[in-house]
C-alpha positions in Angstrom: 101.1 117.7 65.9 100.1 116.0 62.3 98.0 117.3 59.5 95.6 114.7 58.2 93.5 116.1 55.6 94.1 119.6 55.6 93.4 119.5 59.7 96.4 120.5 61.8 95.3 117.6 64.8 96.9 118.6 67.9 97.9 115.8 70.7 95.8 117.2 73.8 92.3 117.1 73.6 90.0 120.1 73.7 89.7 119.7 78.0 90.3 122.2 80.9 94.1 122.5 81.3 97.1 124.5 81.7 97.5 125.7 78.7 94.9 125.7 76.1 94.3 123.9 72.9 93.3 125.4 69.6 92.7 123.9 66.3 93.0 125.3 62.8 91.3 124.1 60.4 92.2 125.3 56.3 91.6 123.2 53.1 94.9 123.3 51.3 95.7 119.5 51.4 91.9 119.0 50.0 91.2 117.7 46.3 89.8 121.0 44.7 86.1 119.9 43.4 85.6 117.5 46.5 84.4 117.7 49.8 86.3 118.3 52.3 88.4 115.5 54.5 86.7 114.5 57.6 84.2 117.0 57.8 79.9 115.7 57.5 77.6 117.6 55.5 74.1 117.6 56.9 71.2 119.5 56.3 68.4 121.5 58.7 65.6 121.0 56.4 65.2 119.8 52.6 67.8 120.2 49.5 70.9 119.0 49.0 74.0 121.4 50.1 77.4 121.2 48.0 80.1 121.6 50.5 83.3 121.9 47.7 87.2 122.9 48.1 88.3 125.2 45.4 91.1 127.1 44.2 90.7 131.1 44.7 92.8 133.1 44.3 92.2 135.8 47.3 92.1 132.7 49.8 93.1 134.6 53.4 95.3 131.4 53.3 96.1 130.3 49.8 95.0 128.3 48.1 92.3 126.9 48.7 88.8 127.4 50.6 85.6 125.9 51.1 82.4 127.0 49.4 78.8 125.5 49.8 77.0 126.2 46.3 74.0 124.2 46.5 70.6 126.5 46.4 68.2 124.6 49.0 64.6 125.9 50.0 64.2 129.3 51.7 64.0 127.8 55.1 66.2 125.1 54.7 70.2 125.3 56.0 73.0 123.9 55.1 75.6 122.5 57.5 79.2 121.1 57.2 80.6 119.7 60.7 83.7 118.8 61.2 84.2 115.2 62.8 86.1 115.7 65.6 85.1 118.7 66.8 83.5 118.8 70.6 83.3 121.4 72.8 81.3 123.0 75.3 83.3 125.8 77.0 85.5 127.4 74.1 85.6 129.5 70.7 84.6 129.6 67.3 85.8 131.9 64.4 86.2 131.8 60.5 87.0 134.1 57.5 83.8 134.2 55.4 83.0 136.2 51.8 79.7 136.1 50.9 79.3 135.9 46.7 75.6 135.7 46.0 72.4 134.9 46.5 69.0 136.9 45.9 67.2 135.3 48.7 69.9 135.5 51.7 73.5 135.8 51.2 74.5 134.0 54.4 77.7 133.0 56.8 77.5 131.4 60.1 78.9 129.6 62.6 77.7 126.8 64.6 78.6 125.5 68.3 77.4 122.9 70.7 75.6 120.3 67.6 74.0 117.8 69.1 73.0 117.2 65.2 71.5 118.6 62.0 68.4 119.9 63.8 69.6 121.0 67.5 72.6 123.9 67.4 73.8 127.2 68.4 73.7 129.5 65.4 75.6 133.1 64.8 75.8 134.2 61.3 76.0 137.5 59.1 73.9 138.3 56.1 75.4 140.5 53.2 72.0 141.1 52.2 70.8 142.0 55.3 73.8 144.1 57.0 73.2 142.6 60.2 74.4 139.3 62.3 72.1 137.6 64.4 72.8 134.7 67.3 70.0 132.1 67.5 69.4 129.0 68.7 68.2 126.2 66.1 66.1 123.5 68.4 64.1 120.6 66.9 64.9 122.3 63.7 63.2 125.2 64.3 65.0 128.7 64.5 64.7 131.0 67.0 66.7 134.7 67.4 67.9 134.9 70.9 67.4 138.8 72.8 70.7 140.5 73.6 72.0 141.0 77.0 70.2 144.1 78.1 67.7 144.4 75.3 64.5 142.6 74.7 62.9 142.0 71.2 64.9 143.3 68.2 66.8 141.2 65.8 70.4 140.9 66.4 72.5 144.1 65.4 72.9 146.6 62.0 76.2 146.3 60.6 77.9 146.3 57.4 78.6 142.6 55.6 80.2 143.9 52.6 79.4 141.1 49.5 83.2 140.1 48.1 84.9 141.1 50.7 86.5 138.7 52.9 85.9 138.9 57.1 86.2 137.4 60.4 83.1 136.3 62.4 84.0 134.8 66.1 82.1 133.8 69.1 83.3 132.7 72.3 80.8 131.0 74.6 81.2 129.7 78.5 78.3 128.2 79.8 75.1 130.1 78.8 77.0 133.7 78.1 77.9 133.7 74.3 80.1 136.9 72.9 79.8 137.7 69.2 82.5 139.5 67.1 82.9 140.6 63.5 86.3 141.4 62.2 88.0 141.6 66.2 84.8 144.3 67.1 82.2 143.0 69.6 79.0 143.5 68.8 76.8 141.8 71.7 76.7 139.3 74.2 73.6 136.5 74.5 72.5 134.6 77.4 70.6 131.5 76.7 70.8 128.0 78.6 69.2 125.7 76.0 72.1 123.1 74.7 74.8 123.0 77.6 76.2 119.4 77.0 79.9 119.6 74.5 79.1 119.6 70.6 80.4 119.9 67.5 81.2 123.9 65.9 80.6 124.1 62.4 79.6 126.3 59.3 76.4 127.0 57.5 74.5 129.2 55.3 70.9 129.8 53.8 68.7 128.8 51.0 70.4 130.2 48.1 73.6 131.5 49.3 76.7 130.5 47.8 79.4 131.5 50.6 82.9 130.9 50.9 85.1 130.1 54.1 88.6 129.9 55.3 90.8 129.6 58.7 88.4 127.8 60.8 89.2 127.8 64.2 88.1 126.5 67.4 89.1 126.0 71.1 89.5 127.0 74.3 89.5 130.4 75.4 92.7 131.8 76.6 
């Protein structure tokens, strides 16, 4: 393994194997005030996202975190994707801290991303105190039904602003499992995106959100 641009790179690929492969990405070797090395910034909608590495005294893995601070239109979604992160079946997890936002205080995980307009998304929102799983298809975001429940909008759960929390999604085929701080919240089934795609991070509108310790790979 080697450390490149703050990315722990494992020499084995993310494929079916006897020993599952996991990657963890931190930002401690990146330059504060600059975008993270080896990531692509994008947006679903309009506006200019601002993804910069910053020093943070309370970082889960000191000294740096990644923060999105660009304010974009209400229906636009900043996205940031590690360049080498194609996964079909596996998991993605991140530590996040909602910082501010009058419209939204959102932190999201993306998986099976084909481009900036087509991906799965699970997001936690500190203003709404809920977690919702969506598909973003051709730029349109649609909330997906929870298994054994028709309708509704995710689940209500406390998402404290100004505190670090851990969001995780496990995905295999059409089955998705969502956890917040290690507690399972719900499951979803959907068949829209079946091919491997990138994992990554997401925010919305005027959300200012910090992230650290992105992990992804195959489920153990």
